[in-house]
C-alpha positions as CSV (number, residue, x, y, z in Angstrom):
1,X,27.1,-139.2,97.6
2,X,27.4,-136.0,95.6
3,X,28.8,-136.4,92.1
4,X,30.3,-133.9,89.6
5,X,29.1,-134.3,86.1
6,X,31.2,-132.5,83.5
7,X,31.2,-132.1,79.7
8,X,27.4,-132.3,79.5
9,X,25.7,-131.0,76.4
10,X,24.3,-127.5,76.8
11,X,20.9,-128.7,75.6
12,X,20.6,-131.3,78.4
13,X,17.9,-130.5,81.0
14,X,18.0,-131.5,84.7
15,X,15.2,-134.0,84.0
16,X,17.3,-135.6,81.2
17,X,20.3,-135.8,83.5
18,X,18.2,-137.4,86.2
19,X,17.0,-140.1,83.8
20,X,20.6,-141.0,83.1
21,X,21.3,-141.6,86.8
22,X,18.0,-143.3,87.9
23,X,19.1,-146.8,86.7
24,X,21.9,-146.7,89.3
25,X,19.8,-145.8,92.3
26,X,17.8,-143.1,94.0
27,X,18.6,-139.6,92.8
28,X,18.3,-137.0,95.6
29,X,19.0,-133.9,93.6
30,X,20.2,-132.6,90.2
31,X,21.6,-129.1,89.6
32,X,22.9,-127.9,86.3
33,X,25.2,-124.9,86.8
34,X,24.1,-121.9,84.7
35,X,26.0,-118.9,83.5
36,X,24.3,-115.9,85.1
37,X,25.2,-113.6,82.2
38,X,24.0,-115.7,79.3
39,X,21.5,-118.0,81.0
40,X,23.1,-121.0,79.3
41,X,24.4,-124.1,80.9
42,X,28.1,-123.9,81.9
43,X,28.5,-127.6,80.8
44,X,28.6,-129.2,84.2
45,X,26.3,-130.3,87.0
46,X,26.0,-131.9,90.4
47,X,24.0,-135.0,91.0
48,X,23.4,-136.3,94.5
49,X,22.7,-140.0,95.0
50,X,21.1,-141.4,98.1
51,X,24.1,-143.6,99.1
52,X,27.9,-144.0,98.4
53,X,27.3,-147.4,96.8
54,X,24.8,-145.9,94.3
55,X,27.1,-143.0,93.6
56,X,30.0,-145.4,92.9
57,X,27.8,-147.5,90.6
58,X,26.8,-144.4,88.7
59,X,30.4,-143.3,88.3
60,X,31.4,-146.8,87.0
61,X,28.4,-146.9,84.6
62,X,28.4,-143.3,83.3
63,X,31.9,-141.9,83.4
64,X,33.0,-141.7,79.7
65,X,29.4,-142.5,78.4
66,X,28.6,-140.6,75.2
67,X,25.5,-138.3,75.6
68,X,24.5,-136.4,72.6
69,X,27.9,-136.8,71.0
70,X,29.8,-135.8,74.2
71,X,31.7,-138.1,76.5
72,X,30.5,-137.0,80.0
73,X,32.8,-137.1,83.0
74,X,31.4,-138.4,86.3
75,X,33.5,-138.2,89.5
76,X,32.9,-137.7,93.2
77,X,32.3,-134.0,93.9
78,X,35.0,-132.2,95.9
79,X,33.8,-130.2,99.0
80,X,32.9,-126.7,98.2
81,X,35.5,-124.1,99.3
82,X,34.0,-121.2,101.2
83,X,35.2,-117.8,100.0
84,X,36.0,-115.0,102.4
85,X,33.4,-112.3,102.6
86,X,34.4,-109.0,101.0
87,X,36.9,-110.5,98.5
88,X,36.2,-108.9,95.2
89,X,38.8,-110.3,92.9
90,X,41.8,-108.5,94.2
91,X,44.8,-110.8,95.0
92,X,46.9,-110.5,98.0
93,X,50.0,-108.5,97.0
94,X,52.2,-110.9,99.0
95,X,55.8,-110.0,98.9
96,X,55.6,-108.0,95.7
97,X,55.4,-104.7,97.5
98,X,52.7,-102.0,97.7
99,X,50.3,-101.5,94.9
100,X,51.1,-98.5,92.7
101,X,48.4,-96.5,91.0
102,X,48.6,-96.7,87.2
103,X,49.2,-92.9,87.2
104,X,52.2,-93.1,89.4
105,X,55.6,-93.4,87.6
106,X,58.7,-95.0,88.9
107,X,61.9,-93.0,87.9
């Protein structure tokens, strides 16, 4: 079972996080999500437990637990949504009409 772990302290390492989950079962993987620009933790991670039962025990035991003065959030991870290739931040114009260049004026 893959778990989302939020509100983790920025100073927490993947090994530290693994140690929190080991009492609840076998930890398959731990991945703290990093900000590519700053190299700092984004404050959340994913932990994979070897079974659903172990994952549920970890959620029950760790959700709301205070770690370095922060109450962590532990929930079941949602499936990752695949993004379409080539989408670069532009939104679909939908029914708002064609896009106007910023130089073009409407009189």
